[in-house]
BADO-473171 format. One line per 5 residues: for each residue x, z, y of C-alpha. Coordinates in nm, 3 decimals. Each point is the difference from the previous one (the first is absolute). Layout:
X Z Y  ...
end
This chain:
0.644 -2.508 1.298  0.207 -0.066 -0.313  -0.150 -0.230 -0.262  0.018 0.276 -0.261  -0.169 0.255 0.222
-0.306 0.162 -0.163  -0.176 -0.018 0.337  -0.067 -0.371 -0.054  -0.250 0.102 -0.270  -0.347 0.090 0.130
-0.080 0.229 -0.294  0.315 0.205 0.064  -0.105 0.042 0.363  -0.344 0.114 -0.115  0.144 0.241 -0.256
0.241 0.137 0.260  -0.281 0.062 0.252  -0.219 0.171 -0.259  0.293 0.208 -0.119  0.064 0.107 0.361
-0.355 0.132 0.028  0.025 0.167 -0.340  0.331 0.165 0.093  -0.156 0.131 0.320  -0.272 0.168 -0.205
0.249 0.141 -0.251  0.223 0.151 0.267  -0.273 0.148 0.216  -0.132 0.174 -0.310  0.351 0.111 -0.097
-0.010 0.227 0.305  -0.375 0.061 0.031  -0.110 0.089 -0.354  0.235 0.296 -0.060  -0.081 0.123 0.350
-0.372 -0.023 -0.080  0.075 0.239 -0.286  0.221 0.232 0.209  -0.198 0.006 0.327  -0.361 -0.064 -0.107
0.000 0.163 -0.345  0.274 0.265 0.047  0.189 -0.127 -0.306  0.320 0.167 -0.115  0.325 -0.143 -0.138
-0.140 -0.035 -0.352  -0.308 -0.189 0.116  0.200 -0.233 0.226  0.232 -0.063 -0.295  -0.303 -0.081 -0.219
-0.124 -0.257 0.252  0.340 -0.170 0.010  0.017 0.003 -0.380  -0.350 -0.141 -0.051  0.061 -0.278 0.254
0.276 -0.142 -0.221  -0.080 0.124 -0.351  -0.212 -0.312 -0.061  0.323 -0.193 -0.052  0.070 0.226 -0.298
-0.356 -0.021 -0.131  -0.072 -0.373 0.031  0.321 -0.153 0.135  0.110 -0.170 -0.321  -0.334 -0.152 -0.111
-0.060 -0.104 0.363  0.292 -0.240 -0.029  -0.150 -0.171 -0.303  -0.342 -0.012 0.169  0.145 -0.151 0.317
0.173 -0.269 -0.209  -0.348 -0.097 -0.132  -0.201 0.022 0.324  -0.021 -0.196 0.323  0.257 0.165 0.227
-0.210 -0.078 0.306  -0.305 0.181 -0.140  0.212 0.296 -0.107  0.141 0.043 0.351  -0.340 -0.035 0.169
-0.169 0.248 -0.233  0.283 0.254 0.035  -0.013 0.012 0.380  -0.379 -0.001 0.005  -0.004 0.305 -0.228
0.263 0.182 0.207  -0.192 -0.064 0.321  -0.332 0.125 -0.134  0.148 0.308 -0.167  0.190 0.115 0.307
-0.304 -0.067 0.221  -0.177 0.277 -0.194  0.246 0.264 0.129  -0.111 0.009 0.366  -0.363 -0.038 -0.105
0.023 0.309 -0.221  0.187 0.186 0.275  -0.266 -0.083 0.259  -0.268 0.121 -0.243  0.203 0.318 -0.061
0.013 -0.061 -0.377  0.364 -0.107 -0.038  0.181 0.199 -0.271  0.350 0.001 -0.142  -0.147 -0.121 -0.331
-0.149 -0.307 0.167  0.335 -0.073 0.164  0.167 0.022 -0.343  -0.244 -0.255 -0.145  0.039 -0.238 0.293
0.380 -0.006 -0.006  -0.002 -0.047 -0.378  -0.240 -0.297 0.012  0.173 -0.161 0.296  0.326 0.045 -0.189
-0.148 -0.207 -0.284  -0.089 -0.274 0.249  0.353 0.015 0.142  0.142 -0.062 -0.349  -0.180 -0.333 -0.018
0.081 -0.097 0.360  0.372 0.071 -0.033  0.041 -0.169 -0.337  -0.211 -0.297 0.106  0.178 -0.058 0.331
0.350 0.017 -0.152  -0.105 -0.228 -0.286  -0.158 -0.270 0.214  0.280 -0.019 0.258  0.258 -0.201 -0.205
-0.269 -0.248 -0.098  -0.117 -0.046 0.359  0.339 -0.056 0.165  0.222 -0.149 -0.272  0.349 0.102 -0.109
0.193 -0.122 0.306  -0.208 0.210 0.240  -0.026 0.310 -0.218  0.272 0.218 0.156  -0.120 -0.078 0.351
-0.360 0.072 -0.099  0.099 0.334 -0.155  0.200 0.085 0.310  -0.299 -0.078 0.223  -0.243 0.197 -0.217
0.234 0.300 -0.014  0.048 -0.027 0.376  -0.377 0.013 0.029  -0.015 0.310 -0.220  0.271 0.166 0.206
-0.174 -0.096 0.325  -0.318 0.148 -0.143  0.185 0.323 -0.065  0.102 0.009 0.366  -0.318 -0.121 0.165
-0.252 0.127 -0.255  0.141 0.351 -0.029  0.061 0.021 0.373  -0.358 -0.117 0.063  -0.123 0.238 -0.270
0.169 0.297 0.161  -0.132 -0.100 0.341  -0.356 -0.050 -0.127  0.004 0.337 -0.173  0.127 0.167 0.318
-0.259 -0.172 0.220  -0.306 -0.029 -0.225  0.055 0.238 -0.299  0.106 -0.101 -0.349  -0.344 -0.097 -0.142
-0.061 -0.241 0.289  0.342 -0.158 -0.052  -0.109 -0.089 -0.355  -0.276 -0.220 0.153  0.266 -0.233 0.141
0.178 -0.017 -0.335  -0.323 -0.090 -0.180  -0.065 -0.275 0.253  0.349 -0.144 -0.054  -0.056 -0.024 -0.377
-0.336 -0.171 0.045  0.150 -0.247 0.248  0.279 -0.077 -0.248  -0.251 -0.079 -0.276  -0.179 -0.244 0.232
0.327 -0.169 0.096  0.097 -0.052 -0.364  -0.307 -0.216 -0.052  0.193 -0.277 0.180  0.272 -0.018 -0.270
-0.049 -0.335 -0.175  0.278 -0.058 -0.255  0.054 0.271 -0.258  0.080 -0.028 -0.371  -0.310 -0.051 -0.216
-0.120 0.291 -0.212  0.131 -0.006 -0.356  -0.233 -0.009 -0.298  -0.112 0.348 -0.115  0.172 0.150 -0.303
-0.080 0.266 -0.255  0.072 0.371 0.049  0.291 -0.020 -0.242  0.138 -0.288 0.208  -0.014 0.223 0.307
0.232 0.261 -0.149  0.231 -0.271 -0.126  0.018 -0.137 0.354  0.079 0.346 0.138  0.279 0.036 -0.255
0.143 -0.337 0.107  0.015 0.120 0.360  0.171 0.327 -0.096  0.257 -0.179 -0.216  0.069 -0.250 0.275
0.081 0.276 0.251  0.168 0.268 -0.211  0.174 -0.238 -0.238  0.205 -0.146 0.284  0.288 0.213 0.136
-0.035 -0.124 0.357  -0.377 0.040 0.024  0.018 0.340 -0.170  0.257 0.119 0.257  -0.213 -0.127 0.287
-0.305 0.179 -0.139  0.183 0.331 -0.051  0.166 0.000 0.343  -0.324 -0.077 0.181  -0.203 0.252 -0.202
0.242 0.290 0.062  0.012 -0.088 0.372  -0.380 -0.005 0.005  -0.017 0.335 -0.177  0.227 0.155 0.261
-0.190 -0.150 0.294  -0.331 0.121 -0.146  0.136 0.355 -0.036  0.093 -0.008 0.370  -0.303 -0.184 0.138
-0.251 0.220 -0.180  0.130 0.310 0.176  0.045 -0.152 0.347  -0.359 0.070 0.121  0.037 0.363 -0.108
0.348 0.030 0.155  -0.089 -0.165 0.332  -0.344 0.151 0.059  0.027 0.345 -0.159  0.371 0.090 -0.001
0.127 -0.163 0.320  -0.337 -0.009 0.185  0.058 -0.359 0.107  -0.276 -0.252 0.068  -0.137 -0.274 -0.223
0.143 -0.244 0.251  0.351 0.132 -0.065  -0.053 -0.039 -0.373  -0.111 -0.358 0.058  0.311 -0.067 0.209
0.227 0.143 -0.270  -0.157 -0.225 -0.261  0.018 -0.287 0.247  0.378 0.051 0.027  0.019 -0.062 -0.373
-0.211 -0.309 0.048  0.247 -0.131 0.259  0.275 0.054 -0.258  -0.198 -0.196 -0.261  -0.057 -0.277 0.252
0.368 -0.028 0.094  0.107 0.014 -0.365  -0.244 -0.273 -0.098  0.116 -0.228 0.281  0.371 0.060 -0.068
-0.021 -0.039 -0.379  0.002 -0.379 -0.019  0.296 -0.075 0.234  0.210 0.287 -0.137  -0.070 -0.101 -0.361
0.089 -0.362 0.080  0.337 0.119 0.130  0.091 0.276 -0.247  -0.203 -0.098 -0.306  -0.336 0.134 -0.109
0.114 0.260 -0.250  0.302 0.107 0.204  -0.226 0.064 0.297  -0.213 0.235 -0.210  0.310 0.185 -0.123
0.167 0.033 0.340  -0.324 0.103 0.172  -0.059 0.267 -0.261  0.351 0.141 0.024  0.007 0.007 0.380
-0.361 0.074 0.098  -0.173 0.192 -0.282  0.177 0.335 0.078  -0.201 0.012 0.324  -0.287 0.129 -0.213
0.177 0.338 -0.015  -0.026 0.037 0.379  -0.379 -0.040 0.013  -0.079 0.362 -0.105  0.202 0.130 0.299
-0.279 -0.071 0.245  -0.134 0.268 0.225  -0.089 0.001 0.367  0.217 -0.161 0.267  0.325 -0.174 -0.093
-0.046 0.069 -0.370  -0.321 -0.200 0.006  0.189 -0.294 0.155  0.272 0.028 -0.267  -0.256 0.001 -0.279
-0.179 -0.296 0.158  0.326 -0.195 0.016  0.074 0.082 -0.365  -0.351 -0.110 -0.098  0.057 -0.327 0.186
0.324 -0.064 -0.191  -0.153 0.089 -0.338  -0.294 -0.234 0.066  0.235 -0.276 0.122  0.164 0.006 -0.342
-0.338 -0.011 -0.176  -0.108 -0.291 0.222  0.302 -0.201 -0.115  -0.061 0.099 -0.362  -0.361 -0.118 0.018
0.082 -0.354 0.115  0.298 -0.055 -0.230  -0.139 0.180 -0.304  -0.338 -0.172 0.012  0.163 -0.342 0.045
0.233 0.055 -0.298  -0.275 0.110 -0.234  -0.240 -0.277 0.108  0.269 -0.263 -0.060  0.067 0.148 -0.347
-0.367 -0.027 -0.100  -0.208 -0.300 -0.110  -0.340 -0.058 0.162  -0.191 0.109 -0.311  0.169 0.343 0.010
-0.013 0.068 0.375  -0.309 0.220 -0.012  0.131 0.210 -0.286  0.350 0.027 0.146  -0.136 0.111 0.337
-0.244 0.239 -0.168  0.282 0.154 -0.202  0.206 0.054 0.313  -0.298 0.139 0.190  -0.078 0.226 -0.297
0.352 0.144 0.011  0.053 0.000 0.376  -0.338 0.122 0.116  -0.033 0.225 -0.303  0.315 0.166 0.130
-0.185 0.064 0.327  -0.276 0.177 -0.191  0.250 0.208 -0.197  0.194 0.078 0.318  -0.314 0.116 0.180
-0.090 0.227 -0.291  0.355 0.136 -0.024  -0.006 0.062 0.374  -0.309 0.218 -0.023  0.131 0.199 -0.296
0.340 0.058 0.163  -0.160 0.107 0.328  -0.216 0.254 -0.184  0.293 0.135 -0.206  0.263 -0.001 0.279
-0.070 -0.113 0.357  -0.052 -0.317 0.200  0.360 -0.039 0.117  0.144 0.039 -0.351  -0.240 -0.271 -0.111
0.129 -0.227 0.275  0.361 0.052 -0.120  -0.099 -0.103 -0.353  -0.157 -0.319 0.134  0.311 -0.076 0.205
0.220 0.042 -0.308  -0.205 -0.254 -0.195  0.009 -0.252 0.285  0.377 0.030 0.048  0.090 -0.060 -0.367
-0.256 -0.263 -0.104  0.236 -0.292 0.075  0.232 0.098 -0.288  -0.209 -0.189 -0.259  0.062 -0.329 0.183
0.357 0.089 0.094  0.100 0.041 -0.366  -0.187 -0.307 -0.126  0.063 -0.378 -0.005  -0.213 -0.032 0.314
0.289 0.123 0.215  0.217 -0.306 -0.076  -0.275 -0.260 0.045  0.078 -0.233 0.291  -0.288 -0.248 -0.031
-0.366 0.020 -0.092  -0.079 -0.085 -0.364  -0.100 -0.355 -0.086  -0.376 -0.030 0.002  -0.166 0.035 -0.339
-0.241 -0.284 0.069  -0.066 -0.235 0.286  -0.269 0.160 0.216  -0.272 -0.233 0.118  -0.011 -0.043 0.375
-0.323 -0.014 0.192
end
């Protein structure tokens, strides 16, 4: 094992294990929750769209102040509390179903509240990582974490589809709730995290938020990274929101097939995350983003072609390629922006990115529902594919494209 490997650090191993459990819960629910609405509550396209929107709208509602709060709080406690909340909230879904009192309104409230917990978990985990592993191990750590996320998309969504097919959607949520609770217990073992900052006044909070916004949008490279990722997210949300409707109602395919389709995208994310570091070392970090966008992003236009038989295989292959590109973007983009940010701004920088990126998921889910009601599901899928295939242009026409090396670190991160 190389001396700069993050795996030499016990707290990174603990964080990785907890994140694996958390990702399992996230991805089981990605399949199970909309199918609870469709199969158990007979929800339509508008209601499925509302669930997808509410699951991510928290990043628009509290994403920016969450960054300032995370910068003040113990990261370890933030992560534990977030997963504990997600586990308990999702555990209420099968209980209500067994008691025959589950309603679409309750599902709306649950996905909104768990979305708020996800805000804090995502911002906290991205903020603590550079301080746990140090600068030299940062790219490798990001690659490993993004590989984990991609593996979760494969295993978690595949498991989710299988559990729904075997046990029904509400029962599948039980396993997701258990994964979140197990993650919160695992995080108790993290020992070295940055101390909580002293509390500040309310006016100081908004000043801190403004500092984070200026840091991201005042820099041409970070602004391009944010815009490219947000437009890609918007397009993927437009597509993913309609997939349960398209698979189950239009094509009369099983939940297991839907899980496999999403799993194909997860394999693409996994391969992209693993290939990002060696390709970037050879071609340059920014050049890799530009070339990947130019060559791979157009695959997004092939995704809406799917139907039964060979067309489904073609669409699955296109989804794999589109997700491969996003997997590379995640590793390289996150590493660039973390290296351009001082420790004291990490929470706010990550919160700003999550606000824009995950906010785009909420907007995309809402747009998806409106388009499906005004036109049809397949037209909606074409719109999502168009967004995904053109998102790379912001990076391609920015200074990021000519960057060969990672930025010099803003400060020396403390190693554990």
